[in-house]
PASEBA-1860 file (N, C-alpha, C; in nm, 3 decimals):
! residues 196
1> MPHEPRVT> 12.021/-0.774/-13.620/11.944/-0.702/-13.521/11.947/-0.554/-13.557 ~ 11.832/-0.491/-13.577/11.829/-0.350/-13.617/11.871/-0.262/-13.501 ~ 11.942/-0.156/-13.534/11.980/-0.062/-13.430/11.891/0.062/-13.438 ~ 11.873/0.125/-13.324/11.786/0.241/-13.319/11.854/0.359/-13.385 ~ 11.776/0.444/-13.451/11.836/0.562/-13.512/11.892/0.653/-13.404 ~ 12.002/0.715/-13.435/12.069/0.803/-13.340/11.994/0.935/-13.330 ~ 11.969/0.979/-13.208/11.900/1.106/-13.186/12.006/1.215/-13.184 ~ 11.990/1.312/-13.271/12.087/1.420/-13.280/12.049/1.534/-13.187
9> VTDREAHL> 12.142/1.626/-13.168/12.115/1.744/-13.087/11.999/1.822/-13.149 ~ 11.996/1.830/-13.281/11.889/1.902/-13.351/11.754/1.835/-13.327 ~ 11.750/1.702/-13.332/11.625/1.629/-13.304/11.578/1.656/-13.161 ~ 11.672/1.651/-13.069/11.638/1.671/-12.928/11.588/1.814/-12.906 ~ 11.655/1.911/-12.970/11.611/2.051/-12.960/11.468/2.065/-13.011 ~ 11.440/2.006/-13.128/11.306/2.016/-13.187/11.201/1.953/-13.094 ~ 11.234/1.838/-13.036/11.141/1.769/-12.946/11.113/1.854/-12.822 ~ 11.220/1.902/-12.757/11.202/1.980/-12.635/11.134/2.114/-12.664
17> QSLMLRGL> 11.170/2.176/-12.776/11.108/2.304/-12.812/10.959/2.285/-12.839 ~ 10.923/2.176/-12.905/10.782/2.147/-12.931/10.706/2.130/-12.799 ~ 10.765/2.057/-12.705/10.701/2.040/-12.575/10.685/2.174/-12.503 ~ 10.789/2.258/-12.510/10.784/2.389/-12.445/10.673/2.474/-12.506 ~ 10.666/2.477/-12.638/10.562/2.557/-12.704/10.422/2.509/-12.666 ~ 10.404/2.377/-12.666/10.275/2.322/-12.628/10.244/2.353/-12.482 ~ 10.346/2.343/-12.397/10.328/2.375/-12.255/10.290/2.521/-12.235 ~ 10.356/2.610/-12.307/10.323/2.752/-12.297/10.181/2.782/-12.346
25> DGDASAWR> 10.135/2.700/-12.438/9.999/2.717/-12.491/9.894/2.647/-12.405 ~ 9.934/2.596/-12.288/9.838/2.540/-12.194/9.827/2.389/-12.190 ~ 9.911/2.317/-12.263/9.907/2.171/-12.263/9.983/2.119/-12.141 ~ 9.909/2.087/-12.034/9.970/2.043/-11.908/10.046/1.912/-11.925 ~ 9.996/1.824/-12.010/10.064/1.696/-12.033/10.200/1.718/-12.098 ~ 10.207/1.805/-12.197/10.335/1.836/-12.263/10.431/1.899/-12.164 ~ 10.379/1.985/-12.076/10.464/2.050/-11.976/10.526/1.947/-11.881 ~ 10.446/1.850/-11.836/10.497/1.744/-11.748/10.604/1.662/-11.819
33> VLLTDLGA> 10.580/1.627/-11.944/10.679/1.549/-12.021/10.807/1.631/-12.038 ~ 10.793/1.759/-12.066/10.910/1.846/-12.081/10.994/1.846/-11.954 ~ 10.931/1.867/-11.839/11.005/1.872/-11.713/11.070/1.737/-11.682 ~ 11.001/1.628/-11.713/11.058/1.494/-11.692/11.180/1.474/-11.782 ~ 11.167/1.509/-11.910/11.279/1.494/-12.004/11.397/1.582/-11.964 ~ 11.368/1.706/-11.925/11.475/1.796/-11.883/11.547/1.739/-11.760 ~ 11.471/1.687/-11.665/11.531/1.628/-11.546/11.627/1.516/-11.581 ~ 11.590/1.435/-11.680/11.677/1.324/-11.722/11.808/1.375/-11.783
41> HLRPFFAR> 11.807/1.491/-11.846/11.929/1.549/-11.903/12.010/1.623/-11.796 ~ 11.941/1.685/-11.703/12.008/1.765/-11.601/12.084/1.681/-11.499 ~ 12.030/1.566/-11.459/12.095/1.485/-11.355/12.240/1.451/-11.388 ~ 12.268/1.389/-11.502/12.408/1.358/-11.532/12.492/1.483/-11.558 ~ 12.431/1.587/-11.613/12.502/1.712/-11.637/12.557/1.768/-11.505 ~ 12.473/1.773/-11.402/12.518/1.825/-11.273/12.610/1.726/-11.203 ~ 12.579/1.598/-11.207/12.659/1.498/-11.136/12.804/1.499/-11.183 ~ 12.826/1.518/-11.313/12.963/1.520/-11.365/13.041/1.642/-11.320
49> RLFDGGAD> 12.974/1.746/-11.276/13.041/1.871/-11.244/13.054/1.898/-11.094 ~ 13.004/1.809/-11.013/13.009/1.833/-10.869/13.119/1.750/-10.804 ~ 13.184/1.810/-10.706/13.296/1.745/-10.638/13.254/1.623/-10.557 ~ 13.134/1.626/-10.505/13.090/1.521/-10.415/13.030/1.401/-10.488 ~ 13.060/1.388/-10.615/13.007/1.277/-10.692/12.861/1.293/-10.728 ~ 12.808/1.411/-10.706/12.672/1.438/-10.749/12.567/1.429/-10.641 ~ 12.610/1.429/-10.514/12.512/1.420/-10.405/12.413/1.536/-10.408 ~ 12.456/1.652/-10.456/12.368/1.768/-10.465/12.299/1.780/-10.600
57> AEDLVQET> 12.323/1.686/-10.688/12.270/1.695/-10.825/12.118/1.703/-10.826 ~ 12.051/1.622/-10.746/11.904/1.622/-10.747/11.849/1.756/-10.700 ~ 11.913/1.817/-10.599/11.869/1.950/-10.555/11.883/2.051/-10.668 ~ 11.995/2.044/-10.740/12.016/2.136/-10.852/11.916/2.111/-10.964 ~ 11.884/1.986/-10.989/11.783/1.954/-11.091/11.651/2.021/-11.053 ~ 11.610/2.004/-10.929/11.482/2.061/-10.885/11.485/2.214/-10.890 ~ 11.595/2.275/-10.844/11.608/2.421/-10.850/11.598/2.471/-10.994 ~ 11.663/2.399/-11.085/11.663/2.439/-11.226/11.525/2.424/-11.286
65> LIAIHAKR> 11.458/2.314/-11.258/11.323/2.294/-11.312/11.225/2.399/-11.258 ~ 11.240/2.434/-11.132/11.156/2.539/-11.074/11.184/2.673/-11.143 ~ 11.312/2.702/-11.165/11.349/2.828/-11.233/11.296/2.830/-11.377 ~ 11.307/2.718/-11.447/11.255/2.711/-11.584/11.104/2.735/-11.583 ~ 11.036/2.675/-11.486/10.891/2.695/-11.475/10.860/2.842/-11.446 ~ 10.932/2.900/-11.351/10.905/3.039/-11.311/10.940/3.138/-11.422 ~ 11.041/3.107/-11.502/11.088/3.200/-11.605/11.039/3.164/-11.745 ~ 10.947/3.071/-11.754/10.907/3.018/-11.885/10.860/3.126/-11.981
73> TTWDRNQS> 10.799/3.232/-11.930/10.749/3.337/-12.020/10.860/3.427/-12.072 ~ 10.981/3.414/-12.019/11.093/3.496/-12.068/11.163/3.433/-12.187 ~ 11.130/3.307/-12.217/11.194/3.241/-12.331/11.145/3.302/-12.461 ~ 11.237/3.339/-12.547/11.207/3.394/-12.679/11.184/3.277/-12.774 ~ 11.064/3.265/-12.826/11.028/3.152/-12.913/11.111/3.145/-13.040 ~ 11.182/3.251/-13.074/11.267/3.251/-13.193/11.410/3.206/-13.164 ~ 11.438/3.176/-13.038/11.572/3.133/-12.999/11.571/2.985/-12.960 ~ 11.690/2.932/-12.944/11.706/2.792/-12.903/11.649/2.771/-12.763
81> FTGWAYAI> 11.562/2.672/-12.749/11.510/2.640/-12.616/11.620/2.579/-12.529 ~ 11.696/2.486/-12.587/11.799/2.420/-12.505/11.906/2.519/-12.461 ~ 11.937/2.618/-12.545/12.032/2.721/-12.505/11.982/2.800/-12.386 ~ 11.854/2.834/-12.390/11.792/2.908/-12.280/11.791/2.824/-12.153 ~ 11.749/2.698/-12.165/11.744/2.609/-12.048/11.884/2.583/-11.993 ~ 11.981/2.566/-12.084/12.119/2.546/-12.041/12.169/2.666/-11.962 ~ 12.138/2.786/-12.008/12.185/2.906/-11.937/12.131/2.907/-11.794 ~ 12.007/2.868/-11.777/11.950/2.862/-11.642/12.022/2.755/-11.559
89> ARHKLIDH> 12.044/2.638/-11.617/12.114/2.529/-11.546/12.256/2.573/-11.509 ~ 12.323/2.636/-11.601/12.461/2.682/-11.577/12.464/2.782/-11.461 ~ 12.370/2.876/-11.461/12.367/2.975/-11.353/12.333/2.911/-11.218 ~ 12.246/2.812/-11.218/12.215/2.741/-11.094/12.340/2.669/-11.042 ~ 12.416/2.608/-11.133/12.539/2.540/-11.093/12.641/2.639/-11.038 ~ 12.659/2.751/-11.106/12.754/2.852/-11.060/12.712/2.905/-10.923 ~ 12.584/2.934/-10.905/12.534/2.981/-10.775/12.562/2.877/-10.666 ~ 12.538/2.751/-10.698/12.562/2.643/-10.602/12.710/2.637/-10.564
97> LRRRGRRP> 12.798/2.644/-10.663/12.941/2.638/-10.637/12.989/2.759/-10.557 ~ 12.933/2.874/-10.586/12.969/2.995/-10.509/12.925/2.981/-10.364 ~ 12.805/2.929/-10.343/12.756/2.910/-10.205/12.848/2.816/-10.128 ~ 12.900/2.718/-10.197/12.988/2.619/-10.134/13.134/2.664/-10.133 ~ 13.164/2.773/-10.202/13.302/2.821/-10.207/13.393/2.731/-10.287 ~ 13.338/2.666/-10.388/13.416/2.572/-10.468/13.421/2.617/-10.612 ~ 13.520/2.567/-10.680/13.532/2.590/-10.824/13.503/2.459/-10.895 ~ 13.437/2.464/-11.010/13.410/2.340/-11.084/13.537/2.280/-11.141
105> THPLDEAS> 13.538/2.149/-11.155/13.654/2.083/-11.214/13.635/2.059/-11.363 ~ 13.511/2.072/-11.411/13.483/2.051/-11.553/13.437/2.182/-11.614 ~ 13.463/2.202/-11.742/13.418/2.325/-11.806/13.267/2.338/-11.797 ~ 13.222/2.460/-11.775/13.079/2.485/-11.767/13.020/2.521/-11.903 ~ 13.104/2.542/-12.001/13.058/2.597/-12.128/13.037/2.492/-12.234 ~ 12.993/2.374/-12.194/12.966/2.267/-12.288/12.815/2.251/-12.300 ~ 12.754/2.350/-12.357/12.608/2.357/-12.361/12.543/2.236/-12.422 ~ 12.592/2.192/-12.533/12.525/2.082/-12.601/12.532/1.953/-12.522
113> ELFADHTV> 12.631/1.943/-12.434/12.646/1.821/-12.355/12.524/1.798/-12.269 ~ 12.457/1.905/-12.231/12.338/1.892/-12.148/12.229/1.815/-12.220 ~ 12.216/1.834/-12.350/12.106/1.774/-12.424/12.153/1.675/-12.529 ~ 12.279/1.638/-12.528/12.332/1.552/-12.633/12.372/1.417/-12.577 ~ 12.376/1.318/-12.665/12.437/1.192/-12.629/12.586/1.219/-12.613 ~ 12.654/1.140/-12.535/12.795/1.166/-12.513/12.879/1.139/-12.636 ~ 12.822/1.079/-12.738/12.896/1.056/-12.861/12.891/1.178/-12.953 ~ 12.806/1.272/-12.922/12.795/1.392/-13.004/12.899/1.493/-12.956
121> EDGATQAD> 12.982/1.540/-13.048/13.082/1.640/-13.011/13.034/1.773/-13.063 ~ 12.979/1.850/-12.980/12.923/1.979/-13.021/12.972/2.087/-12.930 ~ 12.972/2.140/-12.846/13.032/2.229/-12.751/12.951/2.349/-12.720 ~ 12.841/2.370/-12.792/12.760/2.488/-12.760/12.621/2.470/-12.816 ~ 12.528/2.546/-12.767/12.395/2.539/-12.825/12.399/2.600/-12.963 ~ 12.299/2.573/-13.041/12.297/2.623/-13.179/12.303/2.775/-13.182 ~ 12.228/2.842/-13.096/12.227/2.989/-13.098/12.363/3.045/-13.058 ~ 12.421/2.992/-12.950/12.553/3.038/-12.907/12.658/3.008/-13.012
129> LSRCLSLL> 12.648/2.891/-13.069/12.744/2.850/-13.170/12.736/2.939/-13.293 ~ 12.616/2.967/-13.339/12.600/3.054/-13.456/12.656/3.193/-13.429 ~ 12.626/3.245/-13.310/12.677/3.377/-13.272/12.829/3.377/-13.268 ~ 12.885/3.274/-13.210/13.031/3.262/-13.198/13.096/3.250/-13.336 ~ 13.044/3.161/-13.419/13.104/3.140/-13.551/13.088/3.260/-13.642 ~ 12.988/3.343/-13.618/12.968/3.461/-13.702/13.083/3.560/-13.688 ~ 13.165/3.544/-13.587/13.281/3.631/-13.568/13.393/3.599/-13.667 ~ 13.386/3.483/-13.729/13.492/3.440/-13.821/13.459/3.479/-13.965
137> PARQRRLI> 13.564/3.497/-14.047/13.539/3.515/-14.190/13.467/3.391/-14.245 ~ 13.386/3.411/-14.349/13.300/3.305/-14.402/13.377/3.178/-14.437 ~ 13.491/3.192/-14.500/13.567/3.073/-14.544/13.615/2.991/-14.424 ~ 13.665/3.058/-14.321/13.708/2.988/-14.200/13.589/2.927/-14.127 ~ 13.480/3.001/-14.123/13.359/2.952/-14.056/13.310/2.823/-14.121 ~ 13.305/2.822/-14.254/13.258/2.701/-14.324/13.352/2.583/-14.300 ~ 13.481/2.610/-14.293/13.579/2.504/-14.266/13.554/2.443/-14.128 ~ 13.535/2.527/-14.028/13.510/2.478/-13.892/13.375/2.405/-13.885
145> EDVRLKGL> 13.274/2.457/-13.951/13.144/2.390/-13.951/13.156/2.250/-14.010 ~ 13.230/2.238/-14.120/13.246/2.106/-14.183/13.318/2.007/-14.093 ~ 13.426/2.052/-14.029/13.508/1.961/-13.948/13.447/1.937/-13.810 ~ 13.412/2.043/-13.742/13.368/2.030/-13.603/13.221/1.994/-13.587 ~ 13.138/2.032/-13.682/12.995/2.008/-13.667/12.942/1.898/-13.757 ~ 12.988/1.895/-13.881/12.937/1.796/-13.976/13.016/1.666/-13.974 ~ 13.134/1.668/-13.909/13.211/1.545/-13.894/13.299/1.508/-14.013 ~ 13.320/1.601/-14.105/13.410/1.572/-14.216/13.553/1.567/-14.163
153> TVAEAAAN> 13.639/1.495/-14.232/13.780/1.497/-14.196/13.838/1.631/-14.239 ~ 13.951/1.666/-14.182/14.016/1.791/-14.221/14.051/1.786/-14.370 ~ 14.095/1.671/-14.418/14.130/1.657/-14.560/14.009/1.681/-14.650 ~ 13.893/1.626/-14.613/13.771/1.646/-14.692/13.729/1.793/-14.694 ~ 13.731/1.854/-14.576/13.692/1.995/-14.567/13.790/2.084/-14.642 ~ 13.919/2.051/-14.632/14.021/2.129/-14.704/13.994/2.124/-14.854 ~ 13.966/2.007/-14.905/13.938/1.993/-15.049/13.812/2.070/-15.088 ~ 13.710/2.066/-15.004/13.585/2.136/-15.033/13.602/2.288/-15.040
161> HGYTLTAA> 13.697/2.340/-14.964/13.711/2.485/-14.952/13.839/2.540/-15.012 ~ 13.911/2.457/-15.088/14.029/2.505/-15.157/14.151/2.530/-15.070 ~ 14.160/2.460/-14.959/14.277/2.468/-14.871/14.367/2.348/-14.896 ~ 14.496/2.364/-14.868/14.580/2.245/-14.857/14.551/2.186/-14.720 ~ 14.590/2.063/-14.698/14.566/1.999/-14.568/14.631/2.079/-14.456 ~ 14.756/2.118/-14.477/14.829/2.194/-14.374/14.762/2.328/-14.349 ~ 14.724/2.398/-14.456/14.660/2.529/-14.440/14.527/2.515/-14.366 ~ 14.453/2.408/-14.393/14.325/2.387/-14.324/14.349/2.364/-14.175
169> KVSIHRSM> 14.448/2.283/-14.141/14.479/2.258/-14.000/14.518/2.387/-13.929 ~ 14.601/2.466/-13.995/14.645/2.594/-13.937/14.525/2.688/-13.921 ~ 14.440/2.694/-14.022/14.323/2.782/-14.017/14.229/2.742/-13.903 ~ 14.204/2.613/-13.889/14.117/2.566/-13.781/14.178/2.600/-13.646 ~ 14.307/2.572/-13.631/14.375/2.600/-13.504/14.368/2.749/-13.470 ~ 14.401/2.833/-13.567/14.400/2.978/-13.542/14.259/3.030/-13.515 ~ 14.163/2.978/-13.589/14.024/3.021/-13.567/13.976/2.984/-13.428 ~ 14.004/2.862/-13.386/13.963/2.819/-13.252/14.035/2.899/-13.144
177> KSLNARYA> 14.163/2.925/-13.167/14.240/3.004/-13.071/14.182/3.145/-13.060 ~ 14.147/3.204/-13.174/14.089/3.337/-13.176/13.955/3.340/-13.103 ~ 13.870/3.241/-13.130/13.740/3.235/-13.063/13.756/3.214/-12.913 ~ 13.850/3.127/-12.875/13.874/3.105/-12.732/13.921/3.232/-12.663 ~ 14.010/3.307/-12.730/14.060/3.432/-12.672/13.947/3.534/-12.657 ~ 13.863/3.545/-12.759/13.750/3.638/-12.751/13.654/3.598/-12.640 ~ 13.629/3.469/-12.630/13.537/3.421/-12.528/13.594/3.444/-12.388 ~ 13.722/3.414/-12.371/13.787/3.433/-12.240/13.783/3.580/-12.200
185> TAEHAGTA> 13.806/3.669/-12.295/13.802/3.813/-12.266/13.661/3.854/-12.225 ~ 13.561/3.805/-12.297/13.422/3.836/-12.265/13.384/3.780/-12.128 ~ 13.426/3.657/-12.099/13.396/3.596/-11.969/13.463/3.674/-11.857 ~ 13.589/3.715/-11.878/13.661/3.790/-11.776/13.591/3.923/-11.750 ~ 13.550/3.990/-11.857/13.480/4.117/-11.843/13.348/4.097/-11.768 ~ 13.277/3.989/-11.798/13.151/3.959/-11.730/13.172/3.930/-11.583 ~ 13.278/3.857/-11.550/13.310/3.826/-11.411/13.347/3.952/-11.335 ~ 13.425/4.039/-11.400/13.466/4.163/-11.336/13.345/4.251/-11.306
193> SDED> 13.251/4.258/-11.399/13.133/4.341/-11.376/13.042/4.280/-11.270 ~ 13.043/4.146/-11.255/12.965/4.081/-11.151/13.016/4.117/-11.012 ~ 13.147/4.142/-11.004/13.208/4.170/-10.874/13.189/4.315/-10.832 ~ 13.155/4.402/-10.927/13.136/4.545/-10.895/13.008/4.571/-10.820
END
């Protein structure tokens, strides 16, 4: 029995971006398909992050789709569409949680999860990921790309980049720790400025 080809985050990005471009150019049918497809990704994304088991998920889906429609002309065609849409969804979720006086139980910074199959381990949109990884030296960046994005084993990536297995593990750990620290500092600074 043949199995269906796996849809990657990149494939999904290309599909949604194509629909968005066609919608912006006046194709009403493409715009309807885009909103329907986005709704299908947004429902489980919100449901997993809400305390009430997702009772408010549909409201958040509708709020997000309305915001995407209203802000559609602000999307930069040279940037990731899913990253832009995710940012809107994330802000709608944060606003919802603030209105309710609750904190989320799941991380909000899993951008690719919004548009990915649950078997895909990615953690950020392509644009955010590229920006984040650009902070690392090239050799460390390539090591992380091979292991975390391309799915190579640490041993394979170590051999490709001239690391010992132990050195590769240490490099990956330190690189991730460094990126997490930078991100946490940036998030804290952003939160502090929001409160001013």
